C-alpha positions as CSV (number, residue, x, y, z in Angstrom):
1,M,6.0,18.7,14.5
2,T,4.2,17.0,17.4
3,V,2.5,13.7,16.7
4,E,-0.3,12.7,19.1
5,Y,-0.2,9.0,19.8
6,V,-2.8,7.1,21.7
7,D,-3.0,3.4,22.5
8,A,-6.3,1.5,22.5
9,G,-5.6,-0.2,25.9
10,E,-4.8,3.2,27.4
11,A,-8.0,4.6,26.1
12,I,-10.0,1.9,27.8
13,D,-8.1,2.4,31.1
14,Q,-9.0,6.1,31.0
15,G,-12.6,5.4,30.6
16,L,-12.9,6.9,27.1
17,L,-14.9,4.0,25.7
18,S,-18.3,3.1,26.8
19,G,-21.5,1.6,25.4
20,K,-23.8,-1.4,25.7
21,V,-25.2,-4.0,23.3
22,A,-28.9,-4.3,22.9
23,G,-30.0,-6.8,20.2
24,G,-33.3,-7.4,18.6
25,E,-34.5,-3.8,18.5
26,I,-36.1,-1.8,15.7
27,A,-34.0,0.8,13.8
28,P,-35.6,4.2,12.8
29,P,-36.8,4.0,9.2
30,V,-34.0,6.2,7.9
31,V,-33.3,4.0,4.8
32,A,-36.9,4.3,3.5
33,G,-36.0,7.7,2.0
34,V,-32.8,6.6,0.3
35,D,-33.4,6.2,-3.4
36,Y,-31.3,6.6,-6.6
37,E,-31.5,10.4,-6.7
38,R,-30.4,10.7,-3.2
39,I,-27.4,8.3,-3.7
40,R,-26.6,10.2,-7.0
41,N,-26.3,13.4,-5.0
42,A,-24.7,11.7,-1.9
43,R,-22.0,14.4,-1.4
44,S,-24.7,17.0,-1.0
45,E,-25.4,15.5,2.4
46,P,-21.8,15.0,3.8
47,E,-23.2,14.0,7.3
48,N,-24.0,10.6,5.7
49,W,-22.0,8.0,3.9
50,L,-24.7,6.6,1.7
51,T,-22.8,4.2,-0.6
52,Y,-19.6,2.2,-0.7
53,Y,-17.1,4.9,-1.8
54,G,-19.1,7.7,-0.3
55,A,-20.4,8.6,-3.8
56,Y,-20.7,7.0,-7.2
57,N,-17.4,8.6,-8.3
58,G,-15.2,6.4,-6.1
59,Q,-13.3,9.3,-4.7
60,R,-13.6,8.3,-1.0
61,Y,-13.7,12.0,-0.2
62,S,-15.9,13.8,2.4
63,P,-16.2,17.6,2.5
64,L,-16.6,17.4,6.3
65,D,-14.0,19.7,7.9
66,Q,-14.8,19.8,11.6
67,I,-11.8,17.5,12.2
68,N,-8.9,19.3,10.5
69,T,-5.2,19.8,10.5
70,E,-5.3,22.1,13.5
71,N,-7.4,20.0,15.9
72,V,-6.8,16.4,14.7
73,K,-4.2,16.0,17.5
74,N,-7.1,15.9,19.9
75,L,-8.9,13.0,18.2
76,R,-10.0,10.3,20.7
77,P,-12.1,7.1,20.5
78,A,-15.8,7.9,20.9
79,W,-16.9,4.2,21.0
80,I,-15.8,0.7,20.0
81,F,-18.0,-2.1,18.8
82,Q,-16.4,-5.5,19.4
83,A,-17.2,-7.6,16.3
84,G,-15.5,-10.9,17.3
85,T,-12.3,-12.8,16.4
86,S,-10.2,-12.6,13.3
87,G,-7.1,-14.6,12.3
88,M,-6.6,-18.3,11.6
89,I,-9.6,-20.5,11.7
90,A,-9.1,-24.2,11.9
91,G,-5.5,-23.6,10.7
92,A,-6.6,-22.7,7.2
93,S,-9.1,-20.0,6.3
94,T,-9.0,-16.5,7.7
95,Y,-11.4,-13.9,8.9
96,S,-10.7,-10.2,8.2
97,F,-12.8,-7.1,8.9
98,E,-12.7,-5.4,5.5
99,A,-16.0,-3.5,5.3
100,A,-16.7,0.2,4.7
101,P,-19.4,1.3,7.2
102,I,-22.5,2.9,5.7
103,V,-24.3,5.7,7.7
104,V,-27.7,7.1,7.1
105,D,-29.1,9.8,9.5
106,G,-27.4,8.5,12.6
107,I,-27.7,4.8,11.9
108,M,-24.7,2.7,10.8
109,F,-24.9,-0.5,8.8
110,V,-21.8,-2.7,8.5
111,S,-21.1,-6.2,7.5
112,G,-18.5,-8.7,8.8
113,W,-17.1,-12.0,7.7
114,D,-19.0,-15.3,7.8
115,G,-22.4,-13.7,7.0
116,W,-22.7,-11.1,9.7
117,V,-24.5,-7.8,9.3
118,W,-25.1,-5.2,12.1
119,A,-27.2,-2.1,12.5
120,L,-25.7,0.3,15.1
121,D,-26.4,3.7,16.6
122,A,-23.8,5.7,14.9
123,K,-23.5,8.1,17.8
124,T,-23.1,5.6,20.7
125,G,-22.2,2.3,19.0
126,V,-25.1,0.5,20.7
127,E,-26.2,-2.5,18.6
128,I,-29.8,-2.3,17.3
129,W,-30.0,-5.5,15.4
130,R,-27.8,-8.2,13.9
131,Y,-28.3,-10.8,11.1
132,K,-26.3,-14.0,10.5
133,H,-26.4,-15.9,7.2
134,A,-25.3,-19.5,7.5
135,I,-22.2,-20.2,5.5
136,P,-21.2,-23.8,4.7
137,Y,-17.8,-24.6,6.2
138,D,-16.5,-26.1,3.0
139,V,-16.9,-23.1,0.7
140,S,-13.9,-22.7,-1.5
141,L,-12.1,-19.4,-0.7
142,C,-8.8,-18.3,-2.0
143,C,-8.0,-15.5,0.4
144,G,-10.0,-15.6,3.5
145,N,-13.6,-15.4,4.7
146,V,-14.3,-11.7,4.2
147,N,-17.0,-9.2,3.2
148,R,-16.5,-5.6,2.0
149,G,-19.7,-4.0,2.9
150,V,-23.4,-3.3,2.4
151,A,-25.6,-1.1,0.2
152,V,-28.8,0.6,1.3
153,A,-31.9,1.8,-0.5
154,R,-35.7,1.8,-0.2
155,G,-35.8,0.5,3.3
156,K,-33.5,-2.4,2.6
157,V,-29.9,-3.4,3.4
158,F,-28.2,-5.4,0.6
159,F,-25.1,-7.7,1.1
160,V,-23.5,-10.8,-0.4
161,T,-22.3,-13.9,1.3
162,A,-19.3,-16.2,0.9
163,N,-21.4,-18.9,-0.7
164,A,-22.5,-16.5,-3.5
165,H,-25.9,-15.3,-2.4
166,V,-27.1,-11.7,-2.5
167,L,-29.7,-10.8,0.2
168,A,-32.0,-7.9,1.0
169,L,-32.8,-7.3,4.7
170,D,-35.4,-5.0,6.2
171,A,-33.3,-2.0,7.4
172,T,-35.5,-1.5,10.5
173,S,-35.5,-5.0,11.8
174,G,-32.8,-7.0,10.1
175,K,-35.3,-9.6,8.8
176,R,-34.6,-11.2,5.5
177,V,-36.7,-9.8,2.6
178,W,-35.3,-11.9,-0.3
179,D,-32.3,-14.2,-1.0
180,K,-30.9,-15.0,-4.4
181,T,-28.0,-17.3,-5.5
182,Y,-25.8,-16.0,-8.2
183,G,-22.8,-18.3,-8.2
184,D,-22.0,-22.0,-8.2
185,V,-20.1,-22.8,-5.0
186,R,-19.4,-26.3,-6.3
187,A,-17.3,-24.8,-9.1
188,G,-15.4,-22.5,-6.7
189,E,-17.5,-19.3,-7.1
190,S,-17.9,-17.1,-4.1
191,A,-18.8,-13.5,-3.3
192,T,-17.0,-10.8,-1.3
193,V,-18.1,-7.5,-3.0
194,A,-20.0,-4.6,-1.5
195,P,-23.1,-4.2,-3.6
196,L,-23.9,-1.0,-5.5
197,V,-27.4,0.4,-5.9
198,V,-28.0,2.1,-9.2
199,K,-31.6,3.2,-10.3
200,D,-33.8,0.2,-9.3
201,M,-31.1,-2.4,-9.3
202,V,-28.5,-3.7,-7.0
203,I,-25.2,-4.6,-8.8
204,V,-22.9,-7.4,-7.5
205,G,-19.9,-9.3,-8.9
206,S,-18.4,-12.7,-8.5
207,S,-15.2,-14.0,-6.8
208,G,-13.3,-17.2,-7.3
209,G,-10.8,-16.6,-10.1
210,E,-8.2,-18.7,-8.4
211,F,-10.5,-21.8,-8.9
212,G,-10.8,-21.4,-12.7
213,V,-14.3,-19.9,-12.9
214,R,-15.7,-17.4,-15.4
215,G,-16.2,-14.0,-13.9
216,H,-19.4,-12.0,-14.2
217,L,-21.3,-8.9,-13.1
218,D,-25.0,-9.2,-12.1
219,A,-27.9,-6.9,-11.6
220,F,-31.0,-7.7,-9.4
221,D,-34.3,-5.8,-9.0
222,I,-34.2,-4.0,-5.6
223,E,-37.8,-4.8,-4.7
224,S,-38.3,-8.4,-5.9
225,G,-34.8,-9.8,-6.3
226,E,-35.5,-10.7,-9.9
227,H,-32.3,-11.2,-11.9
228,R,-32.1,-8.4,-14.5
229,W,-28.9,-9.1,-16.4
230,R,-25.5,-10.8,-16.3
231,C,-22.3,-9.6,-18.0
232,Y,-19.6,-12.2,-18.4
233,M,-16.1,-10.8,-18.4
234,V,-14.6,-13.6,-20.5
235,P,-16.2,-13.9,-24.0
236,K,-17.3,-17.2,-25.3
237,P,-16.3,-18.4,-28.8
238,G,-17.6,-16.0,-31.4
239,E,-18.1,-13.0,-29.1
240,P,-15.8,-9.9,-29.4
241,G,-12.6,-10.6,-27.6
242,S,-12.8,-14.4,-28.0
243,E,-9.9,-14.2,-30.5
244,T,-7.6,-13.5,-27.5
245,W,-8.2,-17.0,-26.1
246,P,-7.3,-20.4,-27.6
247,A,-9.7,-21.4,-30.4
248,D,-9.6,-25.0,-29.1
249,G,-10.5,-26.2,-25.7
250,E,-12.3,-24.5,-22.8
251,A,-9.7,-22.1,-21.4
252,W,-12.2,-19.3,-21.8
253,A,-14.8,-21.1,-19.7
254,R,-12.4,-21.1,-16.7
255,G,-10.7,-17.9,-17.6
256,G,-11.2,-15.8,-14.4
257,A,-11.7,-12.0,-14.8
258,N,-13.9,-11.9,-11.7
259,C,-15.5,-8.6,-10.6
260,W,-14.8,-8.8,-6.9
261,L,-14.7,-5.1,-6.1
262,T,-17.4,-2.5,-6.2
263,S,-17.8,-0.6,-9.5
264,T,-18.0,3.2,-9.9
265,F,-20.8,4.8,-11.9
266,D,-21.3,7.9,-14.0
267,P,-25.0,8.9,-14.4
268,E,-24.1,11.1,-17.3
269,T,-22.5,8.3,-19.4
270,N,-24.8,5.7,-17.8
271,L,-21.8,3.5,-17.5
272,L,-20.5,1.3,-14.7
273,Y,-16.7,1.2,-14.6
274,V,-15.7,-2.3,-13.6
275,G,-12.2,-3.7,-12.7
276,T,-11.6,-7.3,-13.6
277,G,-9.4,-9.9,-12.0
278,N,-6.6,-12.1,-13.1
279,P,-6.9,-14.9,-15.7
280,A,-6.8,-18.5,-14.6
281,P,-4.5,-20.2,-14.0
282,D,-2.8,-17.3,-12.4
283,F,0.8,-18.0,-13.4
284,D,0.7,-20.6,-16.2
285,G,0.2,-18.8,-19.4
286,D,1.0,-21.7,-21.7
287,V,-2.6,-23.1,-21.4
288,R,-4.1,-19.8,-22.4
289,P,-2.0,-18.1,-25.1
290,G,-3.2,-14.6,-26.2
291,D,-4.1,-11.4,-24.4
292,N,-7.0,-13.1,-22.5
293,L,-9.7,-10.4,-22.6
294,F,-11.3,-9.1,-20.5
295,T,-9.0,-10.1,-17.7
296,D,-7.0,-7.4,-15.9
297,S,-9.1,-4.8,-17.6
298,I,-11.1,-1.6,-16.9
299,V,-14.5,-2.4,-18.5
300,A,-17.3,0.1,-19.1
301,V,-20.8,-1.6,-18.9
302,D,-24.1,0.0,-19.8
303,V,-26.0,-0.1,-16.6
304,D,-29.4,-0.7,-18.2
305,S,-28.5,-3.5,-20.5
306,G,-25.4,-5.1,-19.0
307,Q,-23.6,-4.8,-22.3
308,I,-19.9,-3.9,-22.5
309,Q,-19.3,-0.6,-24.3
310,W,-15.5,-0.3,-24.1
311,H,-12.5,-1.8,-22.3
312,Y,-8.9,-1.0,-21.6
313,Q,-6.6,-3.9,-20.6
314,C,-3.9,-3.0,-18.1
315,T,-1.9,-6.2,-18.2
316,P,-2.3,-8.4,-21.4
317,H,-1.6,-12.1,-20.9
318,D,-1.0,-11.7,-17.1
319,V,1.2,-14.3,-15.6
320,W,2.0,-12.4,-12.4
321,D,-1.5,-12.4,-10.8
322,Y,-2.0,-8.7,-11.4
323,D,-5.8,-8.2,-11.0
324,S,-7.1,-4.8,-12.2
325,I,-10.0,-4.9,-9.8
326,S,-8.9,-1.6,-8.1
327,E,-11.4,1.3,-7.9
328,N,-11.8,3.5,-11.0
329,I,-11.9,7.1,-9.6
330,L,-14.0,9.5,-11.7
331,F,-12.9,13.1,-11.9
332,E,-12.7,16.1,-14.3
333,S,-9.6,17.9,-15.5
334,G,-9.2,20.3,-18.4
335,G,-12.8,20.0,-19.3
336,R,-12.5,16.2,-19.8
337,K,-14.3,13.4,-18.1
338,L,-11.5,11.2,-16.8
339,L,-10.9,8.0,-14.8
340,G,-7.9,7.3,-12.5
341,H,-6.8,3.7,-11.7
342,F,-3.9,2.5,-9.7
343,D,-3.2,-1.0,-10.8
344,K,-1.5,-3.9,-9.0
345,N,1.1,-4.0,-11.8
346,G,2.6,-0.7,-10.5
347,Y,1.2,1.8,-13.0
348,F,-1.2,4.7,-12.6
349,F,-3.6,4.9,-15.6
350,V,-5.7,7.9,-16.5
351,L,-8.3,7.2,-19.2
352,D,-11.0,9.2,-20.9
353,R,-14.1,7.6,-19.3
354,T,-16.3,8.4,-22.3
355,D,-14.4,6.1,-24.7
356,G,-11.6,4.4,-22.8
357,K,-8.8,6.1,-24.6
358,L,-5.5,6.3,-22.7
359,V,-4.6,9.8,-21.5
360,Q,-1.5,9.1,-19.5
361,I,0.3,6.3,-17.6
362,T,3.1,6.5,-15.0
363,P,4.6,4.2,-12.4
364,F,3.6,4.9,-8.8
365,V,6.0,2.5,-7.0
366,D,9.8,2.4,-7.2
367,R,10.5,-1.2,-8.1
368,I,8.9,-2.7,-11.2
369,T,10.7,-5.6,-12.9
370,W,7.9,-7.7,-14.4
371,G,7.9,-5.4,-17.4
372,A,7.7,-1.8,-18.6
373,I,4.8,0.1,-20.0
374,T,5.5,3.2,-22.1
375,R,3.3,6.4,-21.9
376,D,1.4,5.2,-25.0
377,G,0.5,2.0,-23.2
378,K,2.8,-0.4,-25.0
379,V,4.3,-3.3,-22.9
380,T,8.0,-3.3,-23.8
381,A,9.6,-5.9,-21.6
382,R,8.5,-8.9,-19.5
383,V,9.8,-11.5,-17.1
384,Y,7.8,-14.7,-17.2
385,P,7.6,-17.7,-14.8
386,D,7.6,-19.8,-17.9
387,K,9.7,-22.9,-17.0
388,E,8.5,-25.7,-14.8
389,G,10.3,-25.7,-11.5
390,E,12.4,-22.6,-12.2
391,P,11.9,-19.8,-9.7
392,V,11.4,-16.3,-11.1
393,H,11.6,-13.2,-9.0
394,F,9.7,-10.0,-9.8
395,Y,8.4,-6.7,-8.5
396,P,5.7,-6.0,-7.5
397,G,4.7,-9.4,-6.2
398,P,1.2,-10.9,-6.7
399,A,-0.1,-8.8,-3.8
400,G,0.5,-5.8,-6.1
401,A,2.0,-2.4,-5.8
402,K,-1.4,-1.6,-4.5
403,E,-3.8,-4.1,-2.9
404,W,-7.6,-4.2,-3.4
405,T,-7.8,-1.5,-0.7
406,H,-8.6,1.9,-2.1
407,A,-7.0,5.2,-3.1
408,A,-8.8,8.5,-2.6
409,Y,-9.0,11.8,-4.5
410,S,-9.6,15.2,-3.0
411,P,-11.2,17.7,-5.4
412,K,-10.0,20.3,-2.9
413,T,-6.3,19.6,-3.4
414,E,-6.8,17.9,-6.8
415,L,-4.5,15.1,-5.6
416,F,-4.8,11.3,-5.5
417,Y,-3.7,9.5,-2.3
418,V,-2.7,5.9,-2.8
419,P,-1.6,3.2,-0.3
420,V,1.6,1.7,-1.8
421,Q,3.1,-1.8,-1.3
422,D,6.8,-2.1,-2.4
423,T,7.1,-5.9,-2.1
424,G,8.5,-8.5,-4.5
425,A,7.9,-12.3,-4.8
426,T,9.3,-15.4,-6.3
427,A,7.0,-17.7,-8.4
428,T,7.8,-21.2,-9.3
429,R,5.6,-22.7,-12.0
430,R,3.9,-25.9,-11.2
431,R,1.7,-27.3,-14.0
432,R,-1.6,-28.4,-12.7
433,E,-4.5,-29.9,-14.6
434,F,-7.8,-28.1,-14.1
435,K,-10.2,-29.7,-11.5
436,E,-13.4,-28.1,-10.5
437,S,-13.3,-26.3,-7.1
438,I,-9.5,-27.0,-6.7
439,P,-7.1,-24.0,-6.6
440,Y,-5.9,-23.3,-10.2
441,W,-2.8,-21.2,-9.4
442,G,-0.2,-22.8,-11.7
443,A,2.7,-21.9,-9.4
444,G,3.9,-21.7,-5.9
445,V,4.6,-18.2,-4.5
446,Q,7.0,-16.8,-1.9
447,V,6.8,-13.2,-0.8
448,D,9.9,-11.2,0.2
449,I,9.0,-10.8,3.8
450,E,12.6,-9.5,4.6
451,D,12.5,-6.8,2.0
452,M,9.2,-4.9,2.0
453,A,8.2,-1.3,2.4
454,G,5.3,1.0,1.8
455,S,4.0,4.5,1.6
456,I,1.0,6.8,1.3
457,S,1.9,8.7,-1.9
458,A,0.2,11.8,-3.4
459,F,-0.1,12.2,-7.2
460,D,-1.6,14.8,-9.4
461,A,-3.6,13.9,-12.5
462,N,-0.5,14.1,-14.7
463,G,1.1,11.3,-12.6
464,E,3.6,13.6,-10.9
465,E,4.3,12.6,-7.3
466,K,3.8,15.5,-4.9
467,W,4.7,13.9,-1.6
468,R,5.4,10.5,0.0
469,W,4.9,9.4,3.6
470,R,7.2,6.4,4.0
471,N,6.6,3.3,6.1
472,E,8.6,0.2,6.9
473,L,5.6,-2.1,6.1
474,P,3.4,-2.1,3.0
475,M,0.3,0.0,3.3
476,C,-2.6,-2.4,2.9
477,A,-5.7,-0.4,3.9
478,S,-7.9,2.1,2.1
479,V,-7.3,5.8,2.6
480,L,-9.9,8.5,3.3
481,A,-9.6,12.2,2.3
482,T,-11.6,14.9,3.9
483,G,-12.3,18.6,3.6
484,G,-10.3,19.2,6.7
485,D,-7.2,18.6,4.5
486,L,-6.6,15.3,6.1
487,V,-5.8,11.8,4.8
488,F,-6.5,8.9,7.1
489,A,-4.6,5.7,6.6
490,G,-4.2,2.5,8.7
491,E,-1.1,0.2,8.9
492,P,-0.8,-3.6,9.1
493,S,0.8,-3.2,12.5
494,G,-2.3,-1.5,14.0
495,E,-1.5,2.3,13.8
496,F,-4.2,4.5,12.4
497,N,-2.7,7.8,11.0
498,A,-3.9,11.2,10.0
499,L,-1.6,12.9,7.4
500,D,-1.7,16.5,6.2
501,A,-3.2,16.2,2.7
502,R,-1.0,19.1,1.4
503,D,2.4,17.8,2.4
504,G,2.0,14.3,3.9
505,K,3.2,15.2,7.4
506,L,2.0,12.8,10.2
507,L,-0.3,14.8,12.5
508,W,-1.8,12.1,14.7
509,Q,-1.6,8.4,15.4
510,F,-3.6,5.8,17.3
511,Q,-2.6,2.1,18.0
512,C,-5.8,0.1,17.3
513,G,-4.5,-3.2,18.6
514,S,-4.9,-5.1,15.3
515,G,-4.0,-4.7,11.7
516,H,-5.9,-2.5,9.2
517,H,-7.3,-4.0,6.0
518,S,-10.5,-2.1,5.6
519,S,-12.0,1.2,4.4
520,P,-12.6,4.0,6.9
521,T,-15.5,6.4,6.5
522,T,-16.6,9.6,8.1
523,Y,-20.0,11.1,9.0
524,M,-21.7,13.5,11.3
525,V,-24.5,13.1,14.0
526,D,-26.0,16.0,15.9
527,G,-23.3,18.4,14.6
528,K,-20.4,16.2,15.6
529,Q,-18.0,14.6,13.0
530,Y,-16.9,11.0,13.5
531,V,-14.3,8.8,11.7
532,A,-15.1,5.0,11.7
533,V,-12.5,2.3,10.9
534,P,-13.0,-1.5,11.1
535,V,-9.8,-3.3,12.3
536,G,-8.8,-6.9,12.5
537,W,-6.8,-8.7,9.9
538,G,-6.1,-12.4,9.5
539,G,-3.3,-13.8,7.3
540,W,-3.5,-14.6,3.6
541,A,-3.5,-17.8,1.7
542,E,-0.1,-18.6,0.0
543,G,1.6,-16.3,2.5
544,F,1.3,-13.2,0.2
545,L,1.8,-11.2,3.4
546,P,2.8,-12.6,6.7
547,G,-0.1,-13.4,8.9
548,M,1.8,-12.2,11.9
549,L,1.0,-8.6,10.9
550,G,-2.6,-8.9,12.0
551,A,-3.6,-12.5,12.5
552,G,-5.2,-13.8,15.7
553,H,-6.4,-10.5,17.1
554,G,-10.0,-9.5,17.9
555,S,-11.9,-7.4,15.3
556,A,-13.6,-4.2,16.2
557,L,-15.1,-1.1,14.8
558,I,-13.4,1.9,16.3
559,V,-15.1,5.3,16.0
560,F,-13.2,8.5,16.7
561,A,-14.3,12.1,17.4
562,L,-13.0,15.3,19.0
563,P,-13.7,15.7,22.7
564,D,-16.7,17.8,23.7
């Protein structure tokens, strides 16, 4: 097997990259025709990437096959957009490029950290317009100054900001149309989610679980910005699920369960499938005895009313920081409407998405010591960081067996492709009283930086592993599956890889010059297929992964294509 390897610096030296920046221009009105029906049928126009996962189903699959297993070795950079600097800022917070580029009829819309949004020519990389939202320097952020992308519809571009605003911009000019606040930054709430447009609403979720806030999902009117509904993910006393929280006190009011990743949606069931975050405090379970619903759960929400219809909790009474925020991939098998979810706790869940009943559960990473879950969903053993000052080691660590970054599913191969992290950690509980806007961890954490590995692993719907591409470092970026039988996956050390979707063989590799912690997308302009990947990764708070893997490098959007 021959692997084609290219270095970014070499590509620049060879004159493969070109383009100029032209700000303040007007974009073609391509977004004016994007509505609910068009997004609902997004995969019928594979030349575009109309919504965060490519389609409502969360599969991160494109049927485009111009780039395939036979010719991917010829893939080269077509253009690079330099987005700025990532890494350590003022010795504390970090910037990372974590977005998924959206493409509509040759125009790309992409967000960055710190309130940036750009419109670009998707064929050349030339900047059309840019928007910058002012972010207060003292916003409380647990894990870096990041943003995961935009949504588009009815002539507008929607995005959230670190200080918990949701905005609508005019897609042609980048001018602000409306701006709404949906979180209390004084309490530690923030926002990082890529919005989702459903019907005449834009759906967003809150961040900030590490500060002891109460997570929620919100819907806003596309045209006016009017707040339509809010769904809290921790029940208040008297509501269903409140019996899983202490009857006395206000543990529920600071319980976490934030919805900080984009939901998936099934138009037939009319349900949003939402992943919720960890309870607060993360590691100190004594202050919140009980299962702590609806933390670490897959929650089905009626999109019209914002009411919870069913839930499945992946990690009851979490004391390991195992958010269940990961994507819920919708697929069909054996005539059933199913949902696949790779959880941070190391297990792959398949549920019936009509009622939330468990279909199967299997581990997808080798080392799991925090506990065991049987095929019927019963937790049979646990290791707790339950004594003050006593270190407890467990696998996977708080970063998870899979990070927030996304798996993919190919209906062509009927396989899931998941970026795996095989990394442990040690937590030492430190009791802390709750104080508004102050981190509410409940422990100090150290990651096993000397003993980590990763993979891209392929599983079928029964949880059987079909192949594994191994790596020395954890795989911490989203994967992309295509009709060309390819799986694209980036590494923390900068390599961008193309694997054979059938057997996992490495077919091509490009060194991007900075770490990958984003979501690549693919599209077509004038009959030519492109693959776009944002790069640039700062470190994490608490040292969950060593900042040296990506910190301090410039951030860029690199777009690849076959030579003419």
